[in-house]
N, C-alpha and C positions, 0 to 999 in steps of 0.2 A: 634837981638840980641840973642846971645848964649845961650844954654842950661845949667843948672845947672850941674854940674859936679857927676858923682854918688858918694856916699860918703861909706866910706868901713871900717866897723871895725875886725881887728884880733886879734885873739885868737891866741895864738903858742906860748908853753914854752921855744922851740928854741931858741935863743939870736942870732945865725945866720942866720934862717932861717925866724925870724919876723923882722928883718934888711932888708934882701933882698929883701922880699916882699914890704916893707915900700918905699925904696928906687926904686923899681919897677912900683910902682904904683905913686910915685910922678914923676914921669917920663912924666905920661901920661895928658892931657889936660882935659882930660873927668873925669878923677877918683882922687879923693880925699880921705887922710887918713885921716879918724874920730879920731880912737884910736887903740892902741895899748896894748895888756897886754898877761899875762902870766900864770895868773892863773882864776881859773873859778869865784871867787869871784868875783873879779875884776872884771872881763867882765858882771859880774849879775846885779855890782852895778853901770855902766857905762850905763846900759840899761833903767834902772830904768824909768830916765826924757826923755832922748834924744836916738833914734835909728838911727846908718845906713842906707843905702839904703840897702847895703847888710853886711854879715859878714862872713868873712875865717874863717873857724875855726876847729884843730887839733882836733881828739877825743881825745887821750891820754893826760888829763893836769895833773899837780900834786898832785892836791886835787880835782880832780873828775874826771866827764866824757866833752867832749864837746857836747854830745846830753842831758845833761841837762839843756844846754845854748842852745843849738837849740828848744827844749822845751818850753822855756820861751818865746823865740822870738815866736816862734808860738803863743803860749797867747796871746801875745801884736797885731800880727794879722799886725805891720804892715812896718813889715823888712825881706829882704828873706836868706839865708842860704847857703854855699857852705864846703861842707867838704874839709879840704887839708889835708892828712893823710896817712902815711908809712903802714898802714893797709888796704889790700887787699881783706882779707877773707870773704867771703859769708855772714859770721854773722855779722860780723861792717856793711856791705854794708846794709844788707835788716836792719838791726837796724837803722841804721840813717835814711832810707827812711818811717822807719814804723814813726819817731818822728817830721815829716816834714822837714828830707832836704830837699833842692831844686835840689842839684846838689855834684858828688862825683866826687873828682878829688884825685890821690896818689902824694905824692911830687915829683914824677920826670917826670911829668906833662911840657912841656916847658915853660919859662915864656911867650913868647906870645899867646900862648893856654889860659895859665891861666888867663891873660886878654881880648880873646877873650869869655872864660869862662862866667866870670866875668857879660860882657856886654849881653852875651846869656842871663844869670839868669834874670837879669835885664826885659831883653826883653818878658820874658815868658817860655824861655828854662830849659831847665831841664840836663846840661849838663853832664856826666860819664865816664871816664874812660876806655879806652875799658874793660882791666882785672875786672875791679867792674861791667860791664855792661852784663859780660857774666855768674855772680851771678845773677843777674834781670830777663835776657831770661830764666836760668834752672827753678828758682821761677815761671814766669808765666804758663813755661810748668807744673812745679807738679801743681801749683794753678787750672789748669785746669785737670787735672785728677782728684786732689780736688773734684771738683764740679761734675767730672760725676758717683763719687760713694761717695758721702758725707755723711760720719756718722758720727757725734761726737765721737770727738778722750776720751777716761776717762781718767782723772788728775788721774799720775801716782805718783806725788809729796806730800808727808809731807807739813806740815803748814810748819813746820823751815825751809824743804829743798826751801818751797817758797820764804823765806826771805832772807836764803843765795843769793837763784838770785836775787832777787828785789836789796839785799845790790850790790852785781857784779856790777848789772845794773846800779848802782849810779858809778863804777869808784873805790868803796872800794876794800883795798886787804885783805889777811885773815884775816891779825891781825887787823885790821880797824873792818873787820865783826863780829870778833869775840868779840872785845870790845863794838861794840855797839850794840851785840845780847846778851851780858852777859854769852857767855861761851868761851870756851877753843880753842885755834888755832887745836889743835890736833881735839877736835869736829868738827870744819870746814874741816876738809882735809876727814873724816866721809863723811861728809855730800856730799861731792864732788864724793867723790869715789862713792856713792849711787846714786848721781842725774847723774851720769855717764853711770853707768850700765845701769839705767831704763829708762834712754833716747837713748842709743848708740848713744853718743856723744863725743868728743876728745877736748872739751875748754870749757872755760867759757861764751865765749861771741856765741858759737853754740849750749850752755845750756838754755841761755838766751835767742835768738833767736827763738828756737823751741817753749820753754815754752809759748812766749807769741804769736807766730801763732798758736798755739792749745788753745792758751785762758787762760790759768792756771797762769798767770801772768799777771799784768795788771801797766804797765810804769809810 
């Protein structure tokens, strides 16, 4: 008797990419598309009662971050996740694994490799695109150095700056962050400038990642 196919959820806002993936998986006897959606709220609603074996998740979604979806999957505990994104920067890669992603692929990954990596995740593996892997390796080296001289790093962020980073970690824009916190977009920009200076970073993702790593921000 044949084993049950691997069921897959696709969380991807690009319609062409979503259709491409759906067609790709439907051509395989052991892969079955459980659902496909473009938004975070849709994806969260779909997994409330019935979760596929694995979800292929983009990080940037129109109403939030795919990382929030992965955190929800981890809380349910019965479904795996594989990032598929154009973002190959260090902060995005490390944040993905921080919240519980099982693998990280870039969107230029060949189709046959995507299918192999889905099967690998189900088998217990953690596939990573080469570009993403370099960040993981460098972080392992940095962690070893940190352990050799581990001294607690003092929190340089103000409470409001931490609030701003928390909103960014949820995928909110400057405008959405300003509306949520009840302050102006110009004030958000001032906070961001201060954060970048204090932390010696150059992007929102990098700032969020460093804050989480230092224990200043809890996602």
